[in-house]
C-alpha positions in Angstrom: -0.1 -0.3 -0.4 2.9 2.7 0.1 4.3 2.6 -2.9 1.0 5.7 -3.4 2.3 8.8 -1.5 1.3 11.3 -3.5 -2.5 12.2 -4.3 -2.7 15.4 -6.6 -5.9 16.8 -5.1 -6.8 19.4 -7.7 -10.6 19.9 -7.0 -13.5 20.8 -8.8 -16.5 21.2 -7.2 -19.2 22.0 -9.3 -22.9 22.6 -9.4 -24.6 21.4 -12.4 -27.5 22.8 -13.0 -30.1 21.8 -14.4 -32.1 23.5 -18.2 -35.5 23.5 -15.8 -33.6 25.9 -13.2 -34.7 23.0 -10.5 -32.0 23.0 -6.9 -28.9 20.9 -7.9 -29.2 17.5 -5.3 -25.1 17.0 -6.3 -21.9 18.2 -7.4 -19.1 17.5 -9.0 -15.5 16.4 -7.5 -12.4 15.9 -9.3 -9.0 14.5 -8.3 -5.7 13.4 -10.2 -4.0 10.4 -8.4 -0.1 9.8 -8.3 2.5 7.1 -7.5 5.2 8.9 -5.4 7.8 8.9 -8.2 5.4 11.5 -10.2 4.2 9.1 -12.5 0.2 9.3 -12.8 -2.7 6.3 -12.2 -3.3 6.2 -15.2 -6.7 3.5 -16.5 -7.2 1.9 -12.6 -10.4 0.9 -12.3 -10.7 -0.3 -8.7 -10.2 3.3 -7.0 -12.1 4.3 -3.8 -13.2 7.2 -2.9 -14.6 7.9 0.6 -16.9 11.9 1.0 -17.6 13.5 4.0 -19.1 16.7 5.1 -18.5 18.6 8.2 -20.3 20.9 9.4 -18.8 23.8 11.4 -14.8 23.0 11.3 -12.7 20.7 9.5 -12.9 18.8 13.0 -16.8 19.3 13.5 -20.1 16.2 13.0 -20.3 14.3 9.7 -23.7 15.2 8.3 -22.8 12.9 5.0 -21.0 10.8 4.1 -20.7 8.5 1.4 -18.6 6.5 -0.9 -17.8 5.6 -4.4 -16.2 3.3 -6.8 -15.0 4.7 -9.7 -11.9 4.6 -11.7 -9.4 6.8 -13.6 -9.3 8.1 -16.7 -5.4 8.4 -18.6 -4.0 11.2 -17.0 -4.9 9.5 -13.7 -8.1 11.8 -12.9 -11.5 10.4 -11.2 -15.2 12.2 -11.4 -17.5 11.5 -9.4 -21.1 13.2 -8.2 -21.1 14.3 -4.6 -24.8 13.7 -3.4 -25.0 10.5 -5.4 -22.9 7.9 -4.0 -23.6 4.8 -2.0 -24.8 6.1 1.3 -23.4 5.6 5.3 -24.5 8.8 7.2 -26.6 11.2 7.0 -29.2 12.0 3.8 -27.2 14.7 1.5 -31.0 16.3 0.4 -31.4 17.4 4.3 -28.4 19.1 4.5 -29.5 22.7 5.4 -26.3 24.8 3.9 -27.8 27.5 5.4 -26.3 26.4 9.2 -22.1 26.7 7.8 -19.7 26.8 6.9 -19.3 23.4 5.9 -16.6 21.5 4.5 -15.3 18.4 2.1 -13.5 15.3 3.5 -11.9 13.4 0.9 -10.0 10.0 1.3 -8.7 7.9 -1.5 -7.9 3.6 -1.4 -6.1 3.2 -4.8 -6.8 -0.3 -4.3 -10.5 -0.4 -4.0 -10.5 -1.4 -0.9 -11.2 0.7 2.4 -7.4 1.2 3.2 -7.6 5.1 2.9 -4.0 6.1 2.6 -4.1 9.7 2.1 -6.9 12.7 3.0 -7.3 15.6 2.4 -9.9 18.5 4.2 -11.1 21.9 2.1 -13.6 24.1 3.4 -16.4 25.3 0.7 -16.7 28.6 -0.1 -19.4 29.2 -2.9 -19.7 26.4 -3.2 -22.8 24.4 -2.7 -24.1 27.3 -1.9 -26.2 27.8 -4.6 -28.4 25.0 -2.1 -29.3 27.2 -0.6 -32.4 28.1 -2.2 -33.9 24.4 -1.8 -33.7 26.2 2.2 -35.7 28.9 0.9 -39.8 28.4 1.0 -41.3 30.3 -1.4 -43.3 33.7 0.0 -46.9 34.7 -1.3 -47.2 38.8 -1.1 -51.4 38.3 -1.1 -50.5 35.7 2.8 -47.8 38.7 4.2 -50.0 39.6 7.3 -50.6 43.1 8.1 -50.3 44.1 3.7 -51.6 47.7 3.6 -54.1 48.4 1.8 -52.4 50.3 -1.1 -49.4 52.0 -1.5 -49.3 55.6 -2.7 -45.3 55.6 -2.8 -45.7 59.4 -1.1 -43.4 59.9 2.0 -46.0 61.1 4.3 -48.1 58.4 4.3 -45.8 56.2 5.6 -45.9 55.5 9.2 -43.3 55.5 12.6 -40.9 57.8 10.2 -38.4 58.5 12.0 -37.4 61.6 13.7 -35.8 64.7 11.4 -34.5 67.4 13.0 -33.7 70.9 11.5 -31.0 71.4 12.2 -27.8 68.6 14.4 -25.5 69.5 16.6 -21.5 68.7 15.7 -19.5 68.3 18.6 -15.6 69.4 18.4 -14.1 68.5 22.2 -12.4 64.9 20.0 -11.1 66.7 17.2 -7.4 67.5 16.7 -7.5 70.9 15.3 -5.0 71.5 12.1 -2.3 73.6 12.2 -1.6 76.7 10.2 1.1 76.7 7.8 3.5 79.9 8.6 5.6 80.1 5.1 4.0 79.3 1.6 5.3 75.5 0.7 5.3 74.3 4.5 4.1 70.6 4.9 1.2 69.2 7.0 2.0 65.5 8.3 0.2 63.3 11.3 3.2 61.9 13.6 2.8 60.9 17.8 -0.3 61.4 17.1 -0.4 64.8 16.1 -0.1 66.7 12.9 3.0 69.2 12.4 4.4 71.5 9.8 7.5 70.5 7.7 8.7 73.8 6.6 9.9 74.7 2.7 13.2 72.6 1.9 15.8 74.9 0.0 15.8 74.7 -3.5 16.5 71.3 -5.4 16.9 69.2 -2.1 14.5 66.1 -2.3 12.0 65.1 0.6 12.7 61.6 2.2 11.6 59.7 4.8 13.8 58.9 7.4 13.6 56.8 10.1 9.7 57.1 10.2 10.1 61.2 9.8 9.5 63.3 6.8 13.1 65.1 6.0 14.6 68.0 3.6 17.9 65.5 1.9 20.4 67.5 -0.9 20.4 64.3 -3.5 23.0 62.7 -4.7 23.8 62.5 -8.3 21.9 60.2 -11.1 24.9 58.4 -12.0 28.5 61.0 -11.3 30.4 57.9 -11.6 30.6 54.2 -12.3 29.4 52.6 -8.8 27.2 55.2 -7.6 23.9 53.5 -7.7 23.2 50.8 -5.7 22.8 47.2 -7.6 20.9 44.2 -6.6 23.8 42.3 -4.5 24.6 44.9 -2.9 25.0 45.7 0.9 23.4 48.5 2.1 24.7 50.7 4.9 22.5 53.3 6.8 24.3 56.0 8.1 27.2 53.6 8.3 25.8 50.6 9.0 25.1 48.0 7.4 21.1 47.2 7.8 19.9 44.7 4.4 20.9 43.3 0.5 19.7 45.1 -2.2 17.6 42.0 -4.1 15.9 44.1 -6.8 16.7 47.6 -8.3 16.0 49.7 -11.5 18.9 50.6 -13.9 17.9 54.1 -13.7 18.1 54.9 -9.8 14.2 55.3 -9.6 13.6 52.2 -7.2 15.3 49.5 -5.0 14.1 46.9 -2.9 16.1 45.5 0.5 16.6 42.8 2.5 16.9 43.1 6.2 19.7 41.4 7.4 18.1 39.5 10.1 15.1 37.2 10.6 12.4 36.4 13.2 11.2 33.1 15.1 7.4 34.1 14.7 3.7 33.2 14.3 1.2 34.9 11.4 -1.5 35.7 13.6 -1.8 34.6 17.9 -5.4 35.1 18.9 -6.6 32.9 16.1 -8.9 34.8 14.3 -10.6 33.0 12.1 -11.9 35.8 10.0 -10.6 36.0 6.4 -8.5 40.1 6.4 -8.6 39.7 3.1 -4.4 40.4 3.4 -4.5 38.4 -0.1 -2.2 40.1 -3.0 0.5 37.9 -3.7 2.6 40.3 -5.6 3.2 43.4 -3.2 3.1 42.9 0.7 2.8 46.9 1.3 -0.8 46.1 0.5 -1.2 43.1 2.7 0.5 45.4 5.6 -1.8 48.1 5.0 -5.3 46.0 5.5 -3.6 43.9 8.4 -2.9 47.8 10.1 -6.4 48.8 9.3 -8.3 46.3 10.9 -10.7 45.5 13.6 -7.5 44.3 15.5 -3.8 45.4 16.8 -1.5 44.7 15.1 0.5 43.4 17.8 -2.3 39.7 17.5 0.1 39.8 14.0 3.1 39.0 15.1 4.9 38.5 11.2 3.4 42.1 10.8 4.8 43.8 13.8 8.4 42.2 13.8 8.5 44.3 10.9 6.7 47.7 11.9 8.4 47.8 14.5 11.4 48.6 12.4 9.9 50.8 10.8 10.9 52.8 7.9 8.7 51.3 5.7 9.8 47.3 6.3 7.2 45.3 5.5 6.3 41.1 5.0 6.5 40.2 1.7 3.9 38.5 -0.4 4.8 35.1 -1.8 6.0 36.0 -5.5 8.5 39.0 -3.6 9.6 36.3 -1.6 9.9 34.0 -4.1 11.8 36.7 -6.4 14.2 36.2 -3.6 14.3 32.0 -3.4 16.0 32.5 -6.8 19.2 34.7 -5.6 19.7 32.9 -2.4 23.3 31.4 -3.5 24.0 35.3 -4.2 22.7 36.3 -1.2 23.4 34.0 1.8 27.2 34.7 0.4 26.8 38.3 0.7 25.1 37.5 4.6 27.7 35.9 5.4 30.7 38.8 4.3 28.5 41.0 6.5 28.9 41.5 10.6 26.1 40.8 12.5 23.7 39.9 9.5 21.3 36.5 9.7 22.2 33.6 7.0 19.6 32.2 5.3 19.1 29.3 7.3 15.3 28.7 8.3 13.1 26.4 6.3 9.9 28.1 6.1 9.3 32.0 6.1 5.7 33.7 6.7 4.9 35.2 3.5 2.0 37.7 3.8 -0.1 36.4 1.7 -3.7 34.9 3.5 -4.7 31.7 2.2 -8.3 31.1 4.4 -9.2 32.1 7.7 -6.9 29.9 9.5 -4.4 29.5 7.0 -1.0 31.6 5.4 1.0 31.0 2.9 4.7 30.3 3.7 7.8 28.8 1.0 10.7 26.9 0.9 14.0 29.4 0.4 16.2 26.6 0.0 15.9 22.5 -0.6 15.3 21.0 3.3 14.7 17.9 4.5 11.2 17.8 7.5 10.1 14.6 9.6 6.3 13.2 8.3 4.6 13.9 10.7 1.1 14.2 12.7 2.0 17.0 14.1 4.0 18.4 10.8 0.3 17.7 8.7 -2.0 19.5 12.1 0.2 22.3 10.9 0.7 23.1 6.7 -1.8 22.0 4.2 0.4 20.7 0.9 -2.5 22.1 -0.9 -0.6 20.9 -4.2 -2.6 23.4 -6.7 0.3 26.4 -5.8 3.2 23.0 -6.5 2.8 22.1 -10.0 4.9 23.0 -12.1 4.6 23.2 -16.5 4.2 19.9 -16.5 2.1 19.1 -13.5 4.8 17.5 -11.6 4.7 18.7 -7.7 8.2 19.7 -6.8 8.3 18.1 -3.5 9.3 14.3 -3.0 6.6 13.7 0.1 7.4 10.3 2.0 4.6 8.5 4.0 4.6 9.1 7.8 7.6 8.9 9.6 9.9 9.5 7.2 12.5 12.6 5.6 10.8 14.4 2.9 12.8 16.4 0.9 11.1 20.1 0.3 12.5 21.9 -2.9 13.8 25.9 -3.0 10.3 28.2 -3.8 7.8 25.3 -2.9 4.6 27.3 -1.3 1.6 25.6 0.5 -0.6 26.4 3.6 -0.1 26.9 7.2 -1.3 27.5 10.5 -1.9 30.9 11.5 -0.5 30.2 14.9 2.5 28.6 14.0 6.1 30.0 14.8 8.0 30.1 11.1 11.1 32.1 10.0 9.8 35.9 8.8 12.2 38.2 6.5 11.7 42.2 6.6 11.9 44.1 3.4 11.6 47.0 1.8 11.6 49.9 -0.6 14.9 52.4 -1.0 13.8 55.6 -1.9 15.3 57.7 -4.3 18.0 59.7 -2.7 18.8 56.2 -1.0 19.0 54.2 -3.7 21.3 56.9 -5.4 23.4 56.8 -2.2 26.2 54.0 -2.4 29.5 56.0 -2.0 32.2 56.7 -4.0 35.0 55.0 -4.7 38.2 57.3 -4.7 41.4 55.8 -4.4 42.8 55.7 -7.4 43.6 51.7 -8.0 46.8 50.5 -9.5 47.9 47.0 -11.3 48.9 44.7 -8.3 46.8 46.0 -5.4 44.4 44.7 -2.9 40.6 46.0 -3.3 38.6 47.1 -2.0 41.7 46.6 0.9 43.7 44.1 2.6 40.6 44.3 5.5 38.0 43.1 3.6 39.5 41.9 0.6 37.6 40.1 -2.8 40.2 40.2 -5.0 43.7 41.5 -6.6 42.6 44.5 -9.5 44.7 43.0 -13.2 43.2 46.7 -15.0 42.4 50.0 -14.4 40.4 52.7 -16.1 39.6 56.3 -15.4 42.6 57.5 -13.4 42.3 53.7 -11.4 38.6 54.4 -10.0 37.5 51.7 -12.8 38.6 48.9 -13.5 38.8 45.0 -12.7 39.7 42.4 -10.6 40.5 38.7 -10.2 39.4 36.7 -6.6 41.7 35.3 -4.8 40.9 31.4 -5.6 40.3 28.9 -8.3 39.6 25.6 -9.8 39.9 22.9 -12.3 36.5 22.1 -13.8 35.2 21.5 -17.4 34.3 24.5 -19.7 31.0 22.2 -20.1 29.3 19.4 -19.5 28.1 18.9 -23.5 28.8 20.3 -26.6 26.9 22.6 -27.7 26.9 26.1 -29.8 26.5 28.4 -27.6 27.2 32.1 -29.1 30.0 32.8 -26.8 32.5 34.1 -29.3 33.8 37.4 -28.1 37.4 37.8 -27.5 37.1 40.1 -25.2 34.4 40.6 -22.4 33.6 37.6 -20.9 31.4 39.1 -19.4 29.0 39.4 -22.5 30.4 35.2 -23.0 28.4 34.5 -19.6 25.5 35.9 -20.5 25.2 34.1 -23.8 25.6 30.9 -22.0 22.7 32.5 -19.4 20.0 32.6 -22.4 20.9 29.0 -22.5 21.2 27.8 -19.2 20.1 30.8 -16.4 21.3 28.5 -13.9 25.0 27.9 -15.7 24.4 24.7 -13.9 25.3 22.6 -17.7 28.4 24.9 -18.0 30.8 23.7 -14.3 33.6 26.8 -14.6 31.1 29.4 -15.3 28.9 28.2 -12.7 31.8 28.2 -10.2 32.0 31.5 -10.7 29.3 33.1 -10.6 28.7 31.7 -7.3 31.1 34.0 -6.4 28.6 36.7 -7.0 26.3 37.9 -10.3 28.7 39.9 -11.2 32.2 38.0 -11.6 32.7 35.6 -14.6 35.3 33.4 -16.6 37.5 35.9 -18.3 37.5 36.3 -22.2 40.5 35.0 -24.5 42.5 38.4 -24.0 42.0 39.4 -20.4 43.5 35.7 -19.7 46.4 36.9 -21.7 46.4 40.4 -20.0 46.5 38.7 -16.5 49.5 37.0 -17.9 50.9 40.3 -19.1 50.8 40.7 -15.3 51.0 38.0 -13.9 54.5 39.6 -11.0 52.4 42.5 -10.0 49.4 40.3 -9.9 50.7 37.7 -8.4 52.1 40.5 -5.7 49.0 41.4 -4.9 47.7 37.3 -4.0 50.6 37.0 -1.7 49.9 39.7 0.3 45.9 37.5 1.4 46.4 34.9 3.8 44.6 31.7 1.9 44.9 33.3 -1.8 46.4 30.9 -4.8 49.0 32.0 -6.7 49.2 32.5 -10.2 51.8 30.5 -11.5 53.6 29.3 -14.9 54.7 25.4 -16.6 57.8 25.4 -18.1 56.3 22.9 -21.0 53.2 22.8 -22.5 49.9 22.1 -20.9 51.6 22.2 -17.7 49.4 25.3 -16.4 45.9 25.6 -19.2 43.2 28.3 -17.8 40.3 28.4 -19.9 38.9 31.0 -21.3 34.6 31.9 -22.0 35.6 32.0 -26.0 34.0 29.4 -27.5 35.4 27.9 -30.4 32.6 25.5 -32.1 30.4 23.3 -30.6 32.6 20.8 -28.8 36.0 23.1 -27.9 36.8 26.8 -26.0 40.4 28.4 -26.1 42.6 28.2 -23.6 45.3 29.8 -22.8 48.8 28.0 -21.4 50.3 30.3 -19.0 54.4 29.4 -20.4 57.4 30.3 -18.3 58.7 31.7 -21.5 55.3 33.4 -23.1 51.6 32.7 -23.1 50.4 30.1 -25.8 46.6 30.0 -26.7 44.7 26.7 -28.0 41.8 25.0 -28.1 40.2 22.0 -25.7 37.2 19.8 -25.6 35.0 21.7 -23.9 34.1 18.4 -21.2 37.6 18.3 -20.7 39.0 19.9 -16.7 41.4 23.4 -16.9 42.2 25.5 -13.9 39.0 28.7 -13.4 40.4 31.5 -12.6 36.8 33.8 -12.2 37.6 38.3 -12.8 35.1 40.6 -12.2 34.9 45.0 -13.1 34.6 47.2 -10.5 
């Protein structure tokens, strides 16, 4: 029995209305049955399904129970009509649908017996409440007691009219007075439970939010020199203190989002509210934050939101798709967090989103591949709504194993959890235009062989400069021996002078670069890093003595070597020759040479980037 481990409940509950508009006595249920390996259970004729209608809550009274013997089609789909099965408990026609809420529980034995190995309980929302009509009695207007003899349509003929006064009294004792401005351009804003006046700023200043206060600040030029704009992957500093890592940014300095350096473990809703908050936006956590703040309950009742609110300055709980963006960039973000003093790594298993799913459930996301033990406690807290988990091929990216064993949950998987469960929270916020453009511009004039940016915070050694040494390229302090590619393919990585162009060409073929180990190793250091092109490697060789002097000053760095004979020291370039070969650079003691090699062969790999 244990070989069937996953059943995909793509549930469709439909009222089958007839042409004569009679109230229906059944509704349709559908589910797709899948095996543990992801294959569908197709064309089976012995599947048994037990259906229970439960009142009040998913743990309430079973008012109606029936079972069905059915079969799956070639796609693993079963279809049956709830209300037309073999009745075990109750009478479907006597269910009072007005006395809700109601839940439908499904239990399935794929072998036609009564060994139900997996179940799912789902609340009925708008369906089958079309059946409310069965509970309504037909009222004859002529039988209404106290019906007037005639209706004139005149307000004066009505009885028990409201007492409308000629005037009203407005009580002003609780009104907050609005102050008057003293000069043209004064701004009025609410803070600390009172109205405040902000005088007009100087010409050219920008209105900004700093620690929850409105202030006028001198703007930073949008792009005076390369590097003044914060870019994705940069650590953002406020008053000289790191507070987040940039996870999104525009190319013209209009906006950016940052991820907090710290995370918290709290519940979504601590008081067990059963009403919907309508914080259900999947794209914008700010909208969900505003819904919670404007609800009838105090925000402290929602700890996942209140920890963000307490940070001030616009921090909020990310929505589902915002958290998935973080998941897509988790490797680069993890590296930056590891390099930043005091930051907390992304080491949690499950993270709250601000996106609500049902009255008692909200969506959570797996930020990185993680293994979780399947226990009864787990299934009491989490509801695996597989409709969130299907990829384009209809496959669930979760290896769900039997009770008591470990199951692998793939990064990016999202499902529902009870709001009272403490899980990880990682706040995010937008940067203002002024903050986005406030990245410090280096004033150090670097030379080839210098450590960048400093010995204490070394990222690499300078191998090329321009703009009087304010900008240039650096080489990483370590190297590895890897294959250029795992397969033969032509990828348009043909630039001889710029490896970043070749990297972009390969990413259009494989966005993760897992097919290209040498390139993948480079970007694991960060998105700006890349495998140097042919002429970039030749330039490195021509400055090898200066570069090695810089590398020798770094603890644990690997120097660039040269060989006495051909093939002693071979470095891969990113420059492609054809579908099977790429340029390889030979660092010989007598001089540099370039040749070709099969892409699946291993050679030395060294990464570089611009600064």
